[in-house]
C-alpha positions as CSV (number, residue, x, y, z in Angstrom):
1,M,-15.8,146.6,191.4
2,A,-16.0,143.2,189.8
3,N,-12.9,141.4,188.6
4,P,-12.7,142.1,184.9
5,N,-11.0,138.7,184.2
6,P,-12.6,135.8,186.2
7,L,-11.5,132.3,185.5
8,F,-14.0,129.7,184.2
9,L,-13.3,126.0,184.3
10,V,-14.9,123.0,182.6
11,V,-13.7,119.8,184.2
12,T,-14.9,116.6,182.4
13,I,-14.9,113.7,184.9
14,Y,-15.0,110.0,184.0
15,P,-16.1,108.0,187.1
16,K,-15.8,104.2,187.1
17,T,-19.2,102.7,186.5
18,D,-18.9,100.5,189.6
19,K,-17.9,103.5,191.7
20,L,-20.5,106.1,190.7
21,A,-22.0,106.6,194.2
22,E,-18.6,106.9,195.8
23,A,-17.3,109.3,193.1
24,E,-20.4,111.5,193.4
25,A,-20.2,111.7,197.2
26,Q,-16.5,112.6,197.0
27,L,-17.2,115.3,194.4
28,H,-20.0,116.8,196.4
29,K,-17.7,116.8,199.5
30,M,-15.0,118.6,197.5
31,R,-17.5,121.1,196.0
32,A,-18.9,122.0,199.5
33,A,-15.4,122.7,200.8
34,S,-14.4,124.7,197.6
35,Q,-17.5,126.8,197.8
36,Q,-16.3,128.1,201.2
37,E,-13.3,129.7,199.6
38,E,-13.6,133.4,199.1
39,G,-12.5,133.2,195.4
40,C,-14.9,130.5,194.4
41,E,-18.0,132.2,192.8
42,F,-19.7,129.0,191.7
43,M,-19.2,125.3,191.2
44,H,-21.8,123.0,189.7
45,L,-21.6,119.2,189.1
46,T,-23.6,118.2,186.0
47,Q,-24.3,114.8,184.4
48,G,-24.5,113.8,180.8
49,I,-27.9,112.9,179.3
50,D,-29.0,109.6,177.8
51,D,-26.0,107.6,176.6
52,H,-23.5,109.9,178.4
53,R,-24.8,109.6,182.0
54,D,-21.3,108.2,183.0
55,I,-19.6,111.5,182.0
56,W,-19.9,114.3,184.4
57,V,-18.8,117.9,184.0
58,M,-17.9,120.3,186.9
59,I,-18.5,123.9,185.8
60,E,-16.6,126.4,187.9
61,K,-16.0,130.1,188.2
62,F,-13.2,131.6,190.3
63,R,-12.7,135.3,190.9
64,S,-9.2,135.2,189.4
65,R,-6.5,132.8,188.3
66,A,-4.7,133.5,191.6
67,D,-7.8,132.4,193.5
68,W,-7.9,129.2,191.5
69,D,-4.2,128.6,192.0
70,A,-4.8,129.0,195.8
71,H,-7.7,126.5,195.5
72,M,-5.6,124.0,193.7
73,A,-2.9,124.3,196.4
74,S,-5.3,124.0,199.2
75,E,-5.1,121.0,201.5
76,H,-8.7,120.0,201.1
77,N,-8.4,120.0,197.3
78,Q,-5.1,118.1,197.3
79,R,-6.6,115.4,199.6
80,G,-9.9,115.4,197.8
81,N,-8.3,114.7,194.4
82,A,-6.1,112.0,195.9
83,E,-9.3,110.3,197.2
84,L,-11.1,110.8,193.9
85,E,-8.4,109.4,191.7
86,P,-9.0,105.7,192.3
87,L,-12.7,106.2,191.6
88,L,-12.0,107.4,188.0
89,R,-11.6,105.3,184.9
90,Q,-9.4,107.9,183.3
91,P,-8.0,111.3,184.4
92,S,-10.3,114.3,184.3
93,D,-10.0,116.7,181.4
94,L,-9.5,120.3,182.5
95,Q,-10.1,123.4,180.3
96,L,-9.6,127.0,181.5
97,F,-11.5,129.9,180.0
98,H,-11.8,133.7,180.3
99,E,-15.0,135.5,179.4
100,K,-15.0,136.7,175.8
101,L,-15.8,140.4,176.0
102,P,-16.7,142.7,173.1
103,E,-13.7,144.4,171.7
């Protein structure tokens, strides 16, 4: 049976304009590792359009909050975020969501 309360994340990422290629490569590396986790249902890196091409959004879905907590504590995620940090012009903005089901 499907988990009735998966966790959705929207992570807004602000790469330095002179580090776009490096930031993108790092994010794809992190995404590939994360998608190997059992609790990661999907993870998509998107890019703004027109005047917002230097703002990226990672859209993620984890099977549960516990699965996301395990993801955040994982060695590959800790290392990946440490390597990503100097490539960003400001910290990423993280928002967590649950699906809004009919009452």
